C-alpha positions in Angstrom: 0.0 0.0 0.0 1.4 3.4 -0.9 1.0 6.6 1.0 -1.0 8.2 -1.8 -3.8 5.7 -1.3 -4.5 7.1 2.2 -6.6 10.2 1.5 -9.2 9.8 4.2 -9.2 8.9 7.9 -9.2 5.2 8.8 -11.3 3.9 11.7 -11.5 0.3 12.9 -15.1 -1.0 13.3 -14.6 -3.2 16.4 -14.8 -3.2 20.2 -12.0 -5.7 20.5 -8.9 -4.3 22.3 -6.7 -6.9 20.7 -7.9 -6.0 17.2 -7.5 -2.2 17.8 -4.0 -2.6 19.0 -3.1 -4.9 16.1 -4.5 -2.5 13.5 -2.8 0.5 15.1 0.5 -1.4 15.0 0.0 -2.6 11.4 -0.8 0.9 10.1 1.4 2.8 12.4 -1.6 5.0 13.1 -5.4 4.7 13.7 -7.7 7.7 13.4 -10.6 6.3 15.3 -12.8 3.4 16.3 -16.5 2.8 15.8 -18.4 0.6 18.3 -22.0 -0.7 18.3 -24.1 -3.1 20.4 -23.3 -6.0 18.0 -19.5 -5.7 18.0 -19.4 -5.0 21.7 -21.6 -7.9 22.6 -19.4 -10.1 20.4 -16.4 -9.4 22.7 -18.4 -10.6 25.8 -19.2 -14.0 24.3 -17.0 -16.6 25.9 -19.0 -19.8 25.2 -21.2 -19.4 28.2 -24.8 -18.4 28.5 -24.2 -15.6 30.9 -26.6 -12.7 31.1 -26.3 -9.3 32.8 -28.3 -6.7 34.6 -28.8 -3.7 32.3 -26.7 -1.4 34.6 -24.0 -4.1 34.7 -23.9 -4.3 30.9 -23.7 -0.5 30.6 -20.9 -0.4 33.1 -19.0 -3.0 31.0 -19.5 -1.0 27.9 -18.2 2.1 29.7 -15.2 0.2 30.8 -14.5 -1.0 27.3 -14.8 2.5 25.8 -12.3 3.8 28.4 -9.9 0.9 27.6 -10.1 1.8 23.9 -9.3 5.4 24.8 -6.2 4.1 26.6 -5.0 2.4 23.4 -6.1 5.4 21.3 -5.4 8.5 23.3 -6.5 10.8 20.5 -9.0 10.4 17.7 -12.7 9.7 17.5 -14.4 6.8 19.4 -18.1 6.3 18.5 -20.4 5.1 21.3 -23.9 3.9 20.4 -27.1 4.5 22.4 -29.6 1.7 22.8 -32.5 2.5 20.5 -35.3 0.9 18.6 -38.4 2.5 17.0 -40.0 2.9 20.4 -37.1 4.8 21.9 -37.9 8.5 22.3 -35.6 11.4 21.5 -35.6 12.3 25.3 -34.4 8.8 26.1 -31.6 8.9 23.6 -30.5 12.3 24.9 -30.3 11.0 28.5 -28.2 8.1 27.3 -26.0 10.3 25.1 -25.3 12.8 27.9 -24.2 9.9 30.2 -22.1 8.3 27.5 -20.5 11.6 26.8 -19.0 11.6 30.3 -17.2 8.3 29.7 -14.3 9.7 27.6 -13.1 12.9 26.0 -14.1 13.4 22.3 -16.8 10.7 22.0 -19.1 10.7 19.0 -22.5 9.5 20.1 -24.1 7.2 17.6 -27.8 7.8 16.9 -30.1 6.0 14.5 -31.2 8.1 11.5 -34.9 8.0 12.4 -37.1 10.9 13.5 -36.3 10.6 17.2 -32.6 10.3 16.4 -32.6 13.5 14.4 -34.4 15.4 17.2 -31.9 14.1 19.6 -29.0 15.0 17.3 -30.2 18.6 16.9 -30.3 19.1 20.7 -27.0 17.4 21.4 -25.2 19.4 18.7 -26.7 22.5 20.2 -25.1 21.5 23.5 -21.7 21.1 21.8 -21.6 17.3 21.7 -20.4 15.2 18.9 -22.8 12.8 17.0 -22.6 10.1 14.5 -25.9 9.5 12.6 -25.9 5.8 11.6 -27.9 3.3 9.5 -28.0 5.7 6.5 -29.2 4.3 3.2 -30.6 7.2 1.2 -30.0 10.8 0.2 -33.1 11.8 2.0 -31.7 10.7 5.3 -28.4 12.5 4.5 -30.3 15.7 3.7 -32.2 15.4 7.0 -29.0 14.9 9.0 -27.5 18.0 7.3 -30.5 20.2 8.1 -30.9 18.9 11.7 -27.3 19.7 12.5 -26.8 23.1 10.8 -24.6 25.2 13.0 -22.3 22.4 14.0 -18.6 22.8 13.6 -16.5 20.6 11.2 -15.7 17.3 13.0 -18.7 17.4 15.2 -21.1 15.5 13.0 -20.5 12.2 11.1 -23.0 10.4 8.9 -22.6 6.7 8.3 -23.8 5.2 5.0 -23.8 1.4 5.2 -22.2 0.2 2.1 -22.1 -3.6 2.7 -25.8 -3.8 3.7 -26.9 -2.1 0.5 -24.7 -4.4 -1.5 -26.5 -7.3 0.2 -29.7 -6.1 -1.4 -28.2 -5.9 -4.9 -27.7 -2.1 -4.8 -24.2 -0.6 -5.2 -23.5 0.9 -1.8 -20.5 2.9 -3.0 -22.8 4.8 -5.3 -24.5 6.2 -2.1 -21.2 7.5 -0.9 -20.6 9.3 -4.2 -24.1 10.7 -4.1 -23.6 12.1 -0.6 -20.3 13.7 -1.6 -22.1 15.4 -4.5 -25.1 16.3 -2.3 -23.0 18.0 0.4 -21.1 20.1 -2.1 -24.2 22.3 -2.2 -23.9 23.2 1.4 -21.2 23.8 4.0 -18.8 21.1 5.2 -20.1 20.6 8.7 -21.1 16.9 8.1 -18.4 14.4 7.4 -19.1 11.2 5.5 -18.0 8.1 7.4 -18.4 5.1 5.0 -19.4 2.1 7.1 -20.2 -1.6 6.7 -17.0 -2.1 4.7 -16.1 -5.7 4.3 -13.1 -6.0 1.9 -9.9 -4.2 1.2 -10.9 -3.2 -2.3 -14.2 -1.8 -1.0 -12.2 0.2 1.6 -10.0 1.7 -1.2 -13.0 2.4 -3.4 -14.8 4.3 -0.5 -11.7 6.5 -0.1 -11.6 7.1 -3.9 -15.3 7.9 -3.8 -14.6 10.9 -1.6 -15.5 9.6 1.9 -13.9 11.7 4.6 -13.6 8.7 6.8 -13.9 4.9 6.4 -14.6 2.5 9.2 -13.9 -1.1 8.4 -13.7 -4.6 10.0 -10.1 -5.3 10.9 -9.8 -8.1 8.4 -10.7 -5.7 5.5 -8.0 -3.2 6.8 -5.4 -6.0 6.7 -6.5 -6.9 3.1 -6.3 -3.2 2.1 -2.7 -2.9 3.4 -1.7 -5.8 1.1 -3.3 -4.4 -2.0 -0.9 -3.5 -4.9 -1.4 -0.5 -7.2 -2.5 -2.9 -10.0 -5.1 -4.4 -7.6 -6.5 -0.9 -7.0 -6.6 0.1 -10.6 -8.3 -3.1 -11.8 -12.0 -2.7 -12.5 -14.5 -5.6 -12.4 -18.2 -5.7 -13.0 -19.8 -6.3 -9.6 -23.3 -7.1 -10.9 -24.9 -4.6 -8.5 -27.6 -2.1 -9.5 -26.6 1.5 -9.5 -28.1 4.1 -7.2 -28.8 7.3 -9.1 -28.2 10.8 -7.8 -31.4 12.6 -6.9 -30.2 16.2 -6.2 -32.1 16.4 -2.9 -32.6 19.9 -1.5 -30.8 21.0 1.6 -33.1 23.8 2.8 -36.2 22.1 4.1 -37.2 21.3 7.6 -35.6 18.0 8.5 -39.0 16.6 9.4 -40.1 16.9 5.8 -37.7 14.3 4.4 -38.7 10.7 3.8 -36.1 8.9 6.0 -37.8 5.5 6.3 -36.1 2.5 4.8 -36.4 -1.3 5.5 -32.7 -1.6 6.2 -33.1 0.9 9.0 -35.8 -1.3 10.5 -33.7 -4.4 10.3 -30.6 -2.7 11.5 -32.3 -1.3 14.6 -33.8 -4.7 15.3 -30.4 -6.4 15.0 -28.6 -4.1 17.4 -31.5 -4.2 19.9 -31.7 -8.0 19.8 -27.9 -8.3 20.3 -28.1 -6.0 23.3 -31.3 -7.5 24.8 -29.9 -11.0 24.4 -27.4 -10.4 27.2 -29.8 -8.7 29.6 -31.6 -10.7 32.3 -35.4 -10.8 31.9 
């Protein structure tokens, strides 16, 4: 891998201390880490059927975030609130304010649903960092932009999920390109954090597409490091359906945009189920 390939920031999408240390050593740097209920829960699975009290599980999550900060003294660390479609904005805000005390410089992950946008608007107004996740459409991206107007650069991330779109037969990288074009019409307060990246070539393509940041599973980062220039220049037909640019306006109330999407529903359910699976009834 040559230095010219690295145009955006690289985050590791994991809650594993071992993986974070390994990737940091491999690259010689690491710009940040993204955690979520699923990858955190994975680190607690030790072959037993253990369950936890909710407060105990949150304390373990807090400890893990603080351990990650000890490995990564600077850079962004994303911490995700527990949320499903029944979770109110007020409930997300309470969680976010608590999580924001865990470490310096946290980005609080919120789902890109109506309550998440309301929470993001208030949290940004209080000076907190946010990461709007489970993004699959331009309409969602426009709503995030409008809801967070007034934020400083670096305060707001938006996470389009490339791999999950690919799973449905749509080319997830097209969404990244579309969001880059969409945000060129406004200021630069929202940074595009390409997520759900599963391969090294996908990581490289997300950087080339203009993502400000990419977050990737450690295995994909390792693959990316081993790519040659010819690997990166080769183009193959992926068989995926393109996602056309829609030129969505950026001047409406954020409540006007159509931000529903079936992948948001399934993603929320997956995160909530992983979390609830470890909590005592």
